[in-house]
C-alpha positions as CSV (number, residue, x, y, z in Angstrom):
1,M,105.8,99.6,-4.1
2,E,108.8,101.5,-4.4
3,F,110.5,100.2,-7.2
4,L,107.3,100.9,-9.5
5,K,108.3,104.7,-9.1
6,H,111.1,104.6,-11.2
7,D,110.8,104.9,-15.1
8,H,114.3,103.4,-16.1
9,P,114.8,99.3,-15.8
10,E,117.7,100.0,-13.9
11,E,116.6,102.1,-11.5
12,R,113.5,99.7,-11.0
13,A,116.2,97.0,-10.5
14,K,118.5,98.8,-7.9
15,C,115.3,99.9,-6.1
16,R,113.9,96.3,-5.8
17,R,117.5,94.7,-5.0
18,H,117.4,97.4,-2.3
19,H,114.1,96.5,-1.2
20,I,114.6,92.6,-0.9
21,I,117.5,93.0,1.0
22,H,116.0,95.4,3.1
23,C,113.4,92.8,3.5
24,I,115.4,90.3,4.8
25,V,117.5,91.8,7.0
26,H,114.5,92.8,8.6
27,A,113.3,89.0,9.2
28,T,116.8,88.3,9.7
29,L,116.7,90.8,12.8
30,Q,113.0,89.3,13.6
31,V,114.4,85.9,13.9
32,A,117.7,86.8,16.0
33,T,115.1,89.2,18.2
34,L,112.8,85.5,18.8
35,A,115.9,83.4,19.5
36,V,117.2,86.1,22.1
37,A,113.5,85.8,23.6
38,A,113.4,82.3,23.5
39,A,116.8,81.7,25.5
40,A,115.6,84.7,28.3
41,L,112.2,82.5,28.5
42,C,114.6,79.3,29.4
43,E,116.7,81.2,32.0
44,I,113.9,82.5,33.6
45,E,112.1,79.1,34.0
46,K,115.6,77.7,34.8
47,L,115.7,80.3,37.9
48,R,112.1,80.0,38.8
49,E,112.5,75.9,39.2
50,S,115.9,77.0,41.1
51,V,113.9,79.2,43.6
52,G,111.1,76.5,43.8
53,H,113.9,74.1,44.9
54,L,115.2,76.6,48.0
55,K,111.8,77.2,49.0
56,R,111.0,73.7,49.6
57,A,114.5,72.8,51.1
58,K,113.7,75.5,54.1
């Protein structure tokens, strides 16, 4: 890991904090992306059902 390259404890701690923040932000973005994808899939399913009802109504 990047923070192991630093010689001074202060630099190592700062780099470790930066790495942890980066991981948290990355995980948060992944969760947000999955939530948007799930919402989009729900909307697609609703549209499919609507189309099915319209086809049956003809």
